[in-house]
Every structure is written in C-alpha cells, then in structure tokens.
C-alpha positions as CSV (number, residue, x, y, z in Angstrom):
1,M,-17.7,27.1,-14.6
2,A,-19.8,24.7,-12.7
3,D,-20.8,24.9,-9.0
4,F,-21.0,21.7,-6.9
5,T,-22.7,22.0,-3.5
6,V,-24.0,19.9,-0.6
7,G,-27.7,20.6,-0.2
8,D,-30.1,19.6,2.5
9,D,-31.1,16.5,0.7
10,H,-28.9,16.0,-2.4
11,F,-25.6,16.9,-3.9
12,R,-26.3,19.6,-6.4
13,L,-24.5,20.7,-9.6
14,D,-25.5,24.2,-10.6
15,G,-28.5,23.8,-8.4
16,K,-29.7,20.5,-9.9
17,P,-29.8,17.3,-7.9
18,V,-27.1,14.8,-8.8
19,R,-26.2,11.4,-7.4
20,L,-22.5,10.4,-7.1
21,L,-21.7,7.0,-8.5
22,S,-18.1,6.8,-7.7
23,G,-15.4,4.2,-7.7
24,A,-12.0,4.1,-5.9
25,L,-8.9,3.8,-8.0
26,H,-5.6,4.8,-6.5
27,Y,-3.2,6.4,-9.0
28,F,-0.2,5.1,-7.1
29,R,-1.3,1.5,-7.4
30,V,-1.6,1.6,-11.2
31,H,1.1,2.2,-13.8
32,E,0.6,5.7,-15.2
33,A,0.5,4.4,-18.8
34,Q,-2.6,2.4,-17.8
35,W,-4.6,5.2,-16.1
36,D,-6.6,6.0,-19.2
37,H,-7.7,2.4,-19.7
38,R,-8.6,1.8,-16.0
39,L,-10.6,5.1,-15.9
40,S,-12.4,4.2,-19.0
41,M,-13.4,0.9,-17.4
42,L,-14.9,2.8,-14.5
43,R,-16.9,4.9,-16.9
44,A,-18.1,1.8,-18.7
45,M,-19.2,0.3,-15.5
46,G,-21.6,3.2,-15.1
47,L,-19.7,5.5,-12.8
48,N,-19.6,9.3,-13.0
49,C,-16.8,9.9,-10.5
50,V,-13.4,8.5,-9.3
51,E,-12.0,8.6,-5.8
52,T,-8.3,8.5,-4.8
53,Y,-6.2,8.7,-1.7
54,V,-2.8,10.5,-1.6
55,P,0.1,8.7,0.2
56,W,2.3,11.3,1.9
57,N,5.1,8.9,2.4
58,L,5.4,8.0,-1.3
59,H,5.8,11.7,-2.2
60,E,8.0,12.9,0.7
61,P,10.0,9.9,1.9
62,R,12.4,12.1,3.7
63,P,11.9,15.6,5.2
64,G,11.7,18.2,2.3
65,R,12.6,15.6,-0.3
66,L,9.6,15.8,-2.6
67,R,9.1,13.2,-5.3
68,D,6.7,13.5,-8.2
69,V,3.9,15.4,-6.4
70,G,2.6,16.3,-9.8
71,A,1.4,12.7,-10.3
72,L,-1.8,13.5,-8.6
73,G,-2.5,16.4,-10.9
74,R,-1.8,14.2,-14.0
75,F,-4.2,11.6,-12.7
76,L,-6.9,14.2,-12.1
77,D,-6.4,15.4,-15.7
78,A,-6.8,11.8,-16.9
79,A,-10.0,11.5,-14.9
80,Q,-11.4,14.6,-16.6
81,R,-10.4,13.2,-20.0
82,A,-12.5,10.1,-19.1
83,G,-15.5,12.2,-18.3
84,L,-15.3,11.6,-14.5
85,W,-15.6,13.9,-11.6
86,A,-13.0,13.3,-8.8
87,I,-13.0,13.0,-5.0
88,V,-9.6,13.5,-3.4
89,R,-8.7,12.1,0.0
90,P,-5.3,13.7,0.9
91,G,-5.1,12.5,4.5
92,P,-2.6,13.3,6.0
93,Y,-3.4,9.7,7.2
94,I,-5.1,7.4,4.6
95,C,-5.1,3.8,6.0
96,A,-5.7,2.2,2.5
97,E,-3.7,-1.0,3.5
98,W,-0.7,1.2,2.6
99,E,2.7,1.3,4.5
100,N,2.2,3.2,7.8
101,G,-1.2,4.4,6.7
102,G,0.5,6.9,4.3
103,L,2.4,8.7,7.1
104,P,6.2,9.0,6.4
105,V,8.5,7.1,8.7
106,W,10.3,10.3,9.6
107,V,6.9,11.7,10.9
108,T,5.8,8.8,13.1
109,G,9.4,8.2,14.2
110,R,9.8,11.8,15.3
111,F,6.3,12.5,16.7
112,G,5.2,9.0,18.0
113,R,1.9,9.3,19.8
114,R,1.6,12.9,18.9
115,V,0.7,12.1,15.2
116,R,-3.0,12.8,14.3
117,T,-3.3,15.2,17.3
118,R,-3.3,19.0,17.8
119,D,0.5,18.8,18.5
120,E,2.0,22.0,16.9
121,E,5.1,20.4,15.5
122,Y,3.2,17.6,13.9
123,L,0.7,20.1,12.4
124,G,3.6,22.1,11.1
125,A,4.8,19.1,9.2
126,V,1.3,18.5,7.8
127,E,0.9,22.1,6.7
128,R,4.3,22.1,4.9
129,W,3.1,18.9,3.1
130,F,-0.3,20.3,2.2
131,T,1.3,23.5,0.9
132,A,3.3,21.4,-1.6
133,L,0.5,19.0,-2.5
134,L,-2.7,21.0,-2.6
135,P,-2.0,23.2,-5.6
136,Q,-2.5,20.0,-7.7
137,V,-6.1,19.9,-6.3
138,V,-6.9,23.6,-6.0
139,Q,-6.1,24.3,-9.7
140,R,-8.4,21.4,-10.7
141,Q,-11.5,22.2,-8.7
142,I,-14.8,22.2,-10.6
143,G,-15.2,25.9,-10.1
144,R,-12.1,26.4,-12.1
145,G,-13.1,24.0,-14.9
146,G,-11.5,20.9,-13.3
147,P,-13.0,17.6,-12.1
148,V,-12.5,17.9,-8.3
149,I,-15.9,18.1,-6.6
150,M,-15.1,17.1,-3.0
151,V,-12.0,16.8,-0.6
152,Q,-11.8,14.7,2.5
153,A,-10.6,16.1,5.9
154,E,-8.4,13.4,7.5
155,N,-9.6,9.8,7.2
156,E,-11.7,7.5,9.4
157,Y,-10.5,9.6,12.4
158,G,-13.3,8.2,14.6
159,S,-11.6,4.8,14.4
160,Y,-8.5,6.3,16.0
161,G,-9.0,9.4,18.1
162,S,-11.3,12.1,19.4
163,D,-9.2,15.3,19.1
164,E,-11.8,17.7,17.6
165,V,-9.3,20.5,17.8
166,Y,-7.0,18.6,15.4
167,L,-9.8,17.9,12.9
168,R,-10.7,21.6,12.9
169,R,-7.1,22.5,12.3
170,V,-6.8,20.2,9.4
171,T,-10.1,21.6,8.0
172,G,-8.7,25.1,8.4
173,M,-5.5,24.2,6.5
174,L,-7.5,22.8,3.6
175,R,-9.6,26.0,3.4
176,G,-6.6,28.3,4.0
177,L,-4.7,26.7,1.2
178,G,-7.4,27.3,-1.4
179,V,-9.8,24.3,-1.2
180,T,-13.3,25.7,-1.9
181,V,-15.2,22.6,-2.9
182,P,-17.2,20.8,-0.2
183,L,-15.2,19.0,2.5
184,F,-16.3,15.8,4.2
185,T,-15.4,13.1,6.7
186,S,-15.9,9.4,6.5
187,D,-16.2,6.9,9.4
188,G,-17.7,3.6,10.3
189,P,-21.5,3.7,11.1
190,E,-21.1,3.5,14.8
191,D,-21.8,6.2,17.4
192,H,-18.3,6.4,18.8
193,M,-16.7,6.6,15.4
194,L,-19.1,9.3,14.1
195,T,-18.7,11.2,17.4
196,G,-14.9,11.1,17.2
197,G,-14.5,11.7,13.5
198,S,-17.1,14.2,12.4
199,V,-16.6,18.0,12.1
200,P,-19.5,20.4,12.6
201,G,-20.4,22.0,9.2
202,L,-18.8,19.2,7.1
203,L,-20.7,16.4,5.4
204,A,-20.3,13.1,7.3
205,T,-20.3,9.9,5.3
206,A,-20.2,6.3,6.3
207,N,-18.0,3.3,5.3
208,F,-19.5,-0.2,5.3
209,G,-19.9,-3.4,3.2
210,S,-23.5,-4.3,3.9
211,G,-26.5,-3.3,5.9
212,A,-27.1,0.1,4.3
213,R,-30.4,0.9,5.9
214,E,-29.1,0.3,9.4
215,A,-25.9,2.2,8.6
216,F,-27.7,5.2,7.3
217,E,-30.0,5.2,10.4
218,V,-27.0,5.6,12.6
219,L,-25.6,8.3,10.3
220,R,-28.9,10.2,10.5
221,R,-28.7,10.3,14.3
222,H,-25.6,12.3,13.9
223,Q,-26.4,14.3,10.8
224,P,-30.2,14.7,10.3
225,R,-29.9,16.6,7.0
226,G,-27.6,16.4,4.0
227,P,-27.2,13.8,1.2
228,L,-26.5,10.2,2.3
229,M,-23.3,8.7,1.0
230,C,-21.4,5.4,1.5
231,M,-17.9,6.7,1.0
232,E,-16.4,3.2,1.1
233,F,-18.7,0.4,-0.1
234,W,-16.5,-2.6,0.6
235,C,-17.3,-4.8,-2.4
236,G,-14.4,-7.2,-1.6
237,W,-11.4,-7.2,0.8
238,F,-7.6,-7.4,1.0
239,E,-5.4,-10.3,1.8
240,H,-2.5,-11.1,4.2
241,W,0.5,-13.3,3.7
242,G,-0.1,-16.8,5.1
243,A,-3.9,-16.4,5.2
244,E,-6.6,-18.0,3.0
245,P,-7.6,-16.0,-0.1
246,V,-10.5,-13.6,0.4
247,A,-13.5,-13.3,-2.0
248,R,-17.0,-11.9,-1.9
249,G,-19.7,-13.4,-4.1
250,P,-20.9,-11.1,-6.9
251,E,-24.6,-11.8,-6.2
252,Q,-24.2,-10.7,-2.5
253,A,-22.1,-7.7,-3.3
254,T,-24.6,-6.6,-6.0
255,G,-27.5,-6.9,-3.5
256,A,-25.6,-4.7,-1.0
257,L,-24.9,-2.1,-3.7
258,R,-28.6,-2.1,-4.8
259,E,-29.7,-1.5,-1.2
260,I,-27.4,1.6,-0.9
261,L,-28.9,3.1,-4.1
262,E,-32.5,2.2,-3.0
263,C,-31.9,4.3,0.0
264,G,-31.5,7.3,-2.3
265,A,-27.8,7.5,-1.4
266,S,-24.6,8.1,-3.4
267,V,-21.9,5.5,-3.3
268,N,-18.1,5.1,-3.8
269,V,-17.3,1.5,-4.7
270,Y,-14.2,0.5,-2.7
271,M,-12.3,-0.7,-4.7
272,A,-13.6,-0.3,-8.3
273,H,-10.0,-1.3,-9.3
274,G,-7.5,-2.2,-6.7
275,G,-4.2,-2.4,-8.5
276,T,-0.9,-3.4,-7.0
277,N,1.3,-2.5,-4.0
278,F,4.3,-2.0,-6.2
279,G,7.7,-1.2,-4.6
280,G,7.1,-2.9,-1.3
281,W,4.6,-0.3,-0.1
282,A,2.0,-2.8,1.2
283,G,1.0,-2.1,4.8
284,A,0.0,-4.5,7.6
285,N,-2.5,-5.0,10.3
286,R,-2.8,-6.5,13.8
287,S,-5.4,-9.0,14.8
288,G,-7.5,-8.7,17.9
289,A,-10.5,-6.5,18.9
290,L,-8.1,-3.7,19.6
291,Q,-5.7,-4.5,16.7
292,D,-2.9,-5.3,19.2
293,E,-2.3,-9.0,18.7
294,D,-0.7,-11.0,15.8
295,F,1.1,-9.2,13.1
296,L,-0.5,-9.6,9.6
297,P,1.4,-8.2,6.6
298,T,-0.6,-7.4,3.5
299,V,0.3,-9.1,0.2
300,T,1.6,-7.3,-2.9
301,S,-1.6,-7.6,-4.9
302,Y,-4.4,-5.2,-4.1
303,D,-6.8,-7.0,-6.4
304,Y,-9.4,-6.6,-3.6
305,D,-11.8,-8.9,-5.4
306,A,-12.9,-5.7,-7.2
307,P,-15.1,-5.6,-10.2
308,I,-12.1,-4.7,-12.3
309,D,-9.3,-7.1,-11.4
310,E,-5.6,-6.4,-10.9
311,Y,-5.0,-7.1,-14.6
312,G,-7.6,-4.5,-15.7
313,R,-10.1,-7.2,-16.7
314,P,-13.9,-7.1,-16.0
315,T,-15.1,-9.8,-13.6
316,E,-18.6,-11.1,-13.1
317,K,-19.0,-8.5,-10.4
318,F,-18.2,-5.8,-13.0
319,W,-21.0,-7.0,-15.3
320,R,-23.5,-7.2,-12.4
321,F,-22.6,-3.7,-11.1
322,R,-22.8,-2.3,-14.6
323,E,-26.4,-3.6,-14.9
324,V,-27.3,-1.9,-11.6
325,F,-25.7,1.4,-12.5
326,A,-27.3,1.4,-16.0
327,S,-30.7,2.0,-14.4
328,Y,-29.4,5.2,-12.8
329,A,-27.6,6.6,-15.9
330,D,-28.8,9.5,-18.0
331,G,-28.3,7.5,-21.2
332,P,-26.6,4.4,-22.6
333,L,-23.4,3.5,-20.9
334,P,-20.1,3.7,-22.9
335,E,-18.8,0.5,-24.5
336,V,-16.5,-1.6,-22.4
337,P,-12.8,-1.1,-23.6
338,P,-11.0,-4.1,-25.0
339,E,-9.2,-6.2,-22.4
340,P,-5.5,-5.8,-22.0
341,V,-3.6,-8.4,-24.1
342,P,-1.6,-10.8,-22.0
343,L,1.8,-12.2,-22.7
344,A,1.1,-14.7,-25.6
345,A,3.4,-17.5,-24.4
346,G,5.3,-18.5,-21.3
347,V,8.8,-17.2,-21.0
348,R,11.6,-18.4,-18.7
349,A,14.2,-16.0,-17.4
350,E,17.5,-17.7,-16.5
351,L,19.2,-16.0,-13.6
352,T,22.9,-16.3,-14.5
353,Q,24.5,-13.7,-12.2
354,W,24.7,-13.5,-8.4
355,A,26.0,-11.1,-5.8
356,S,25.9,-11.7,-2.0
357,L,23.8,-9.4,0.2
358,S,27.0,-8.1,1.7
359,A,28.4,-7.2,-1.7
360,V,25.1,-5.4,-2.6
361,L,25.1,-3.7,0.8
362,E,28.7,-2.4,0.3
363,V,27.6,-0.6,-2.9
364,L,23.9,0.4,-2.3
365,G,23.8,0.6,1.5
366,D,24.0,3.6,3.8
367,E,27.4,4.7,5.1
368,E,28.8,2.4,7.8
369,P,27.8,4.0,11.1
370,A,29.9,4.0,14.3
371,A,29.0,1.2,16.8
372,S,26.1,2.3,19.1
373,G,25.2,1.3,22.5
374,A,21.9,-0.2,21.5
375,A,20.5,-1.6,18.3
376,P,18.8,1.3,16.4
377,T,15.3,0.9,15.1
378,F,14.5,1.4,11.4
379,E,12.9,4.7,12.5
380,E,16.1,5.9,14.1
381,L,17.9,5.0,10.9
382,G,15.3,6.7,8.8
383,V,14.5,3.5,6.9
384,D,11.0,2.9,5.5
385,R,11.3,-0.2,3.1
386,G,14.2,-2.5,3.0
387,V,16.5,-4.6,5.1
388,V,19.0,-3.7,7.9
389,R,22.1,-5.7,8.8
390,Y,22.8,-5.6,12.5
391,R,26.3,-6.8,13.6
392,V,27.3,-7.3,17.2
393,G,30.0,-9.3,19.0
394,V,29.4,-11.8,21.7
395,P,32.3,-11.4,24.2
396,G,34.3,-14.4,25.3
397,P,35.3,-16.8,26.4
398,R,31.9,-17.7,27.8
399,R,29.7,-20.8,27.8
400,P,26.7,-21.1,25.3
401,Y,23.6,-19.1,26.2
402,A,20.4,-18.3,24.4
403,L,20.7,-15.4,21.8
404,T,17.5,-13.3,21.5
405,A,16.5,-10.4,19.3
406,A,14.2,-8.7,21.8
407,G,11.2,-6.8,20.4
408,L,12.0,-8.0,16.9
409,R,9.9,-6.6,14.0
410,D,9.5,-8.3,11.7
411,R,11.8,-11.1,10.5
412,A,15.5,-11.8,10.8
413,V,18.0,-14.2,9.2
414,V,20.7,-14.8,11.7
415,Y,24.4,-15.8,11.1
416,V,26.9,-16.7,13.8
417,D,30.5,-16.5,12.7
418,G,29.3,-16.5,9.1
419,V,27.2,-19.7,9.4
420,R,23.5,-19.4,9.1
421,A,21.9,-20.2,12.5
422,G,18.2,-19.6,12.0
423,V,15.3,-17.4,11.1
424,L,13.6,-15.3,13.8
425,D,10.3,-13.4,13.9
426,E,8.2,-11.6,16.5
427,E,6.8,-14.7,18.0
428,N,10.0,-16.8,17.9
429,D,12.8,-14.3,18.7
430,T,15.4,-16.7,20.2
431,L,17.7,-19.0,18.3
432,D,17.2,-22.7,18.7
433,E,20.8,-23.4,19.5
434,P,22.7,-21.5,22.2
435,V,25.7,-19.3,21.2
436,A,29.1,-19.4,22.9
437,G,31.6,-16.6,23.0
438,P,33.5,-15.1,21.5
439,A,31.4,-14.9,18.3
440,E,30.4,-12.4,15.6
441,V,26.6,-12.3,15.0
442,E,24.8,-10.8,12.0
443,L,21.0,-10.3,11.9
444,W,19.5,-9.3,8.5
445,V,16.2,-7.8,9.5
446,E,13.4,-6.9,7.1
447,S,10.3,-4.8,7.8
448,L,7.3,-6.6,6.2
449,G,5.1,-3.5,6.2
450,R,4.0,-1.1,8.8
451,V,0.6,-1.2,10.5
452,N,-1.8,1.0,8.7
453,Y,-4.8,1.0,11.0
454,G,-5.5,1.1,14.7
455,P,-3.6,2.0,17.9
456,R,-0.4,0.3,16.7
457,L,0.0,2.9,13.9
458,G,3.6,4.1,13.7
459,E,5.1,1.3,15.8
460,P,8.9,1.0,15.2
461,K,10.5,-1.6,13.1
462,G,13.8,-3.6,13.3
463,I,15.2,-4.7,16.7
464,T,13.3,-2.6,19.1
465,G,14.4,-4.1,22.4
466,G,18.0,-5.2,21.8
467,V,20.2,-8.2,21.1
468,M,20.5,-10.3,24.3
469,H,22.8,-13.1,25.3
470,E,21.2,-14.8,28.3
471,R,19.8,-11.8,30.2
472,Q,22.7,-9.5,29.1
473,Y,22.3,-6.8,26.5
474,L,25.0,-6.9,23.8
475,H,26.3,-3.5,23.1
476,G,28.4,-2.0,20.3
477,V,25.8,-2.8,17.6
478,R,26.6,-1.7,14.1
479,A,23.6,-1.3,11.8
480,L,23.7,-0.7,8.1
481,A,20.6,-0.2,5.9
482,L,19.9,-1.5,2.4
483,R,16.9,0.6,1.3
484,L,14.7,-0.4,-1.6
485,E,14.8,3.1,-2.9
486,A,18.6,2.6,-3.6
487,F,17.6,0.2,-6.4
488,E,15.7,3.0,-8.1
489,E,18.8,5.0,-8.9
490,P,20.0,5.0,-12.5
491,D,22.7,2.4,-13.0
492,A,22.2,1.2,-9.5
493,L,23.9,-2.1,-10.0
494,A,26.8,-0.8,-12.1
495,A,29.4,-1.1,-9.3
496,V,28.0,-4.4,-7.8
497,A,30.5,-7.2,-8.2
498,F,28.5,-10.1,-9.7
499,G,29.7,-13.6,-10.2
500,G,28.2,-16.7,-11.8
501,V,25.2,-18.3,-10.0
502,G,26.9,-21.7,-10.1
503,E,29.9,-20.3,-8.2
504,S,27.8,-19.2,-5.2
505,G,27.4,-22.6,-3.6
506,E,25.8,-22.5,-0.2
507,A,26.2,-18.7,0.0
508,G,23.7,-18.5,-2.9
509,R,20.8,-19.1,-0.6
510,T,20.4,-15.3,-0.3
511,G,21.6,-12.4,-2.4
512,L,20.8,-10.5,-5.6
513,F,20.2,-12.6,-8.7
514,R,20.2,-11.2,-12.2
515,G,19.1,-12.5,-15.6
516,T,17.3,-11.7,-18.9
517,F,14.4,-12.8,-21.0
518,E,13.1,-12.0,-24.4
519,V,9.6,-10.8,-25.4
520,A,8.4,-10.6,-28.9
521,G,5.9,-7.8,-29.7
522,A,5.8,-6.3,-26.2
523,A,4.3,-3.1,-27.5
524,G,0.9,-4.9,-27.6
525,T,1.4,-6.6,-24.3
526,G,-1.1,-5.6,-21.7
527,H,0.3,-7.6,-18.8
528,A,2.2,-10.6,-17.6
529,G,2.3,-12.7,-14.4
530,L,5.7,-13.6,-12.8
531,E,6.2,-16.6,-10.6
532,L,9.2,-17.8,-8.6
533,P,8.7,-21.5,-7.8
534,G,10.9,-22.7,-5.0
535,W,11.9,-19.2,-3.9
536,T,11.2,-18.0,-0.4
537,R,11.0,-14.3,0.3
538,G,12.2,-11.1,-1.3
539,F,11.6,-8.6,-4.1
540,V,11.6,-8.6,-7.9
541,W,12.4,-5.9,-10.4
542,V,11.7,-6.0,-14.2
543,N,13.6,-3.4,-16.2
544,G,14.3,-1.5,-13.0
545,F,10.6,-1.4,-12.0
546,C,9.9,-3.0,-8.6
547,L,7.0,-5.4,-8.8
548,G,6.9,-5.8,-5.0
549,R,7.4,-8.5,-2.5
550,Y,7.0,-12.3,-3.1
551,W,6.7,-14.8,-0.3
552,S,6.3,-18.6,-0.5
553,R,3.8,-18.7,2.3
554,G,1.0,-17.4,0.0
555,A,-1.8,-16.6,-0.5
556,Q,-0.3,-14.8,-3.5
557,R,1.7,-16.8,-6.0
558,T,1.9,-14.6,-9.0
559,L,3.3,-11.0,-9.2
560,Y,1.6,-8.7,-11.7
561,V,3.8,-7.2,-14.4
562,P,2.3,-4.1,-16.1
563,G,2.7,-4.3,-19.9
564,P,4.3,-0.8,-20.1
565,V,7.2,-2.2,-18.1
566,L,8.0,-4.8,-20.7
567,R,9.9,-4.0,-23.9
568,E,10.3,-5.8,-27.2
569,G,13.5,-7.8,-27.2
570,V,15.7,-8.3,-24.2
571,N,14.3,-7.5,-20.7
572,E,16.2,-7.6,-17.4
573,V,15.0,-9.1,-14.1
574,W,16.5,-8.8,-10.7
575,V,15.6,-11.0,-7.7
576,L,16.6,-10.0,-4.2
577,E,16.2,-13.2,-2.1
578,L,16.5,-12.6,1.6
579,E,15.9,-16.1,3.0
580,D,16.4,-19.2,0.6
581,A,16.6,-19.1,-3.2
582,G,15.1,-21.7,-5.5
583,A,16.3,-22.8,-8.9
584,P,18.0,-19.9,-10.7
585,C,15.0,-18.9,-13.0
586,V,11.7,-17.1,-12.9
587,E,8.7,-17.8,-15.1
588,L,6.5,-15.3,-16.9
589,G,3.1,-16.1,-18.4
590,P,-0.3,-14.6,-19.1
591,G,-1.1,-14.1,-15.5
592,A,-3.8,-15.2,-13.0
593,P,-7.2,-16.2,-14.3
594,V,-10.2,-13.8,-13.8
595,R,-11.6,-14.2,-10.3
596,A,-15.4,-15.0,-10.3
597,G,-15.7,-14.5,-6.6
598,A,-17.3,-16.8,-4.0
599,P,-20.1,-16.7,-1.5
600,G,-19.5,-15.0,1.8
601,D,-19.8,-11.6,3.5
602,V,-17.0,-9.2,4.3
603,R,-17.6,-6.6,6.9
604,A,-15.0,-5.0,9.2
C-alpha cells in the first residue's frame, strides 16, 4: 500500500516528491454512464488526479432520508480505473455554484446564522452526515489501496467566517471518522481569508485565476513551509441568467497555468470539465462588494468555459493545457478518447398533451395545509426546488388597493379571481393594477436557486414578508408545494388528468406539456441539445430525467441531453412551463458548437 504525505517542500508518495496535476470534475454534474469517458479525458489532458466536491443537500434532502450516498464511492472507483488519484472536498459547505452551497434547506432553515459555526446542534447534524458519507472515502484511501490522497476540511471558510473552534471541530470529525490522508484548507490569497480559513497543522492552499507569484507570496506569509498548491485555478467562469456569456481566452488561461507550474506548485484546474446543473440544482449569487445586492441565479449549464466542454469535447484550451502538462509528465500522454457522437439529425417533439398546474399540483403536490396566519417560506414548508402556490382572500367589499408580495424571493405569477394579473419579482413586488375586494388571489412562486456564496447564504425563499393589501397584511394564507423531486417517482404522471393541447386555450400559457419523439440508433448517441423556441421559463424532462431549468432571458439557449438518457425508438419529453408557453413542440439537435474562448481575464 502506498503512503502519501505532505513534506516541508513537496507532496511525497512513498517518500518520493510528486507534483499534483489535478482537475475538478463533479460526479453529480455528469451522468454516471459518462464518468469513464470524462475521466479518461482528464488523463489524456495530462492530469494525474481528479478533484470533486460532495453536495450534502443532494444526498440528504430531508433529515435522515439518505439518497445514493454510494455514488461518491462509485465515482472514486471510476477515477482509480482511469489511473487517477482523487481529492475529496466533502464540505459540509461546498459553494460550487450549487443550490445553497450544498447545505440542505432543512439545515439552513433550522439553524439560520448558526450554520458554519461551533453551534452544537448544527455540528451534530454535520457529524451524522459525515458518519453516513465518509465510509465511501475512508475505504478508498491510498493507504488501503484506493485513489484518495487528500481530503478538505470545510471550504473557503475565510470568505465567510472566523470561527476557528468550528474548523477544529470539523477537522476532528474527519479524523475521528477514519480519514488518515492529509487534510487541507483552501481560501483566496488574501490575509483576512487565510487568517479566517486556515487550521494550524493543516496544509493551506490558495484559489485564484491569475497572478500566481503574488498569490503564493501571500500564502507563504501564512505558511512558510509545505508544498505550494493552487486548489482552484479558475480557467473559466460560470454564467447567470440574463447576463452576457462568459469566456476566457485559451492563450491567457494557458499563460496563467504555466506561471503556477513555473513556481514549482501543484494545481487543480477548476473546472477541467464542468458538466451540467441537472435537476434544478443550480445555485445563485448576489452582486455587490458584500454580496448583498441584486439576485443573480446561475444557469443550468456548468460548462465553465472549461478545457473539456459540457458535451465532453476537447476545446482549444484542452489542447493548449495538454501541451503544457506534457512537459511535466513521466512519459507520453494517453491518446485522447474519441469524441461523443452527437444526434445525427434534428428531431422535433410535438407536445400533444397538457395538464394545468392546478391539476398537476392536485396529484404531485404536498397535502393541503390548513390556512396559516402568515405566508410560510419555502424553508418552513421544507421545500428546496420547485414551486409553491399561495392562496389568500382579499376581504370585501373594499375599494381597489395595491397588492404586494413583500419580501418576495424569487418570482411569482399572480392570478386574481382566476385571471392572470402579472408577474412579480424581488425588485418589482407590487401588481401594476390595484385589486378590489372581495377577491381570491393566487401566487405561484418559484425559487430560482439559493445563494451559494457570501453572507446571504441560507436566505429564505418564497414570500418572506407577507401578502399585503395597501398596508394591511392578508392572513389565512394557504400554501401548497409542487416539488421537483415529485417528478422523480416511478409513474409520477400516471394519475394526472391530461387533455389535448389544443383544448387548453388561454389556460395553456402554463402547465405540464407532454409529447414524444423518435431516435434511430440512440445506443451510439453521445449527446443532444434541446431548445424551446418561444417558451419562457420552466423545466424539461426526457425519459424522466430532469435536464434542468430553461429561461428565455438567456444567456443559455440549449439544454444538454446526455446520450445515456436517450433510447432507440420512442422517447418521452415533459415540459413544465411556469410563465408563458410557446408553440407546442421542442427541438433536439447535435447541440451547441465547441467554444473556442475569447480574450479577457476572470478573477473573483
């Protein structure tokens, strides 16, 4: 069995110096049937290691309800098959542009500002989670013949807090539960971040996109000895709905990578392959120096302008990085695997069936709750992803007054007496037209992703202030949730009453649409791209697999369809439109072209 250690100047394997050439690839953003291909692409780029986060909320969406925790172990086994070492970053917080930074809604909803602190109840929840998760890691450590060489304690904590007691407790949990490989922390190369996020005795690493020499000088002020490592070399960036596309030029990114290696440092390319935020798990950010201003939801694609694009194809950045890494390799690099085969020809899926949101909610929604005094938040309802219908009556008779969803997060389609009255969001939370009483008001509210970074982590979703008529709160609110996870159940739609799309009329602007399309020879299909021209906002499933959110505001126009999701012959597609449907069809084709990148620097 091998022994991996952190020396005074180098990482060492059985006493011999080694340099880690790692790349980030998140198993939860890649279809499992494609892991082997994507990992072989990392190896062909010249990497000897893969890094992954672990999202707690994906694996424990409700307290004690564990879901496929073994996926991490299977991924680590795939990494070993590919000839890669593995770095695991289990959190409990991960950021990663992932919903709520990986923390479950039931955790942030219950503990609020006590998350990521020494609070005993919060730490108890973390320990129960780690107890369930860590056997996947412990059994696969390098000392036991596995690929795992390092594990992170928390994540970028210096960007959030300064509770050293908490960091020591997390470190103690990892050790107490059997992690024997070196532990490390990672933070931005700034004094306050390294001061707040480092743990005495653990290797400190830095995250940045350029300026390696300056970054490592700062790191050396805090840790004079030990191997240098950029744990996140940001070779690209992520994108937000409604913003311009982001790209980083291959030449500039390659120069920044070369500078890291010239410093004698190890590196983890973030991302080597980004993948996709399937299932509506994309997170969100806040603008402003303190991340407390405009709400910025992240798109479904996590392409990241990475060297291996969302479709698994090598980009120009891949070839340039491969050339750099080749000069640090022990021998010739492996051959680059064949590219995934795209859908050969365009296919149109006609959506012939339709059910109203209310009809779907009646079958797949939570049980109808009793009327409450105030509108409950998504957290109080225990809802992570999906939509909540709020119903409330306006007493009458009374004259027309402004109707406001105070503290709305994030977007609501509003109906008054069954007639659509407008769409509200955080900045525009009052209907244009006043409402007279008596009236029955419905607000269909969707969370567009929870903040994953900064002081607004864990902020509640839904109607967080109340429904107001003039200055008066309206009470007796009834809230009913339609969770995305309800669509994952076998035969989820069996009891939904569908009618023909042509029969829906004006009501067909929203609801669940259903149709089929045929694919010939899908066994050889590596991927497809799906578009919904004219549609506004919602979610798409192909053969029961949730591709994620679409939204007409861009920047993303095409949803990635993994080849393993498709099947030869008849395939089924569902579209849940929450705002305004287009023509009843979707289009599938070979997907987006390979991105070559563009000039420009990305540095947070």
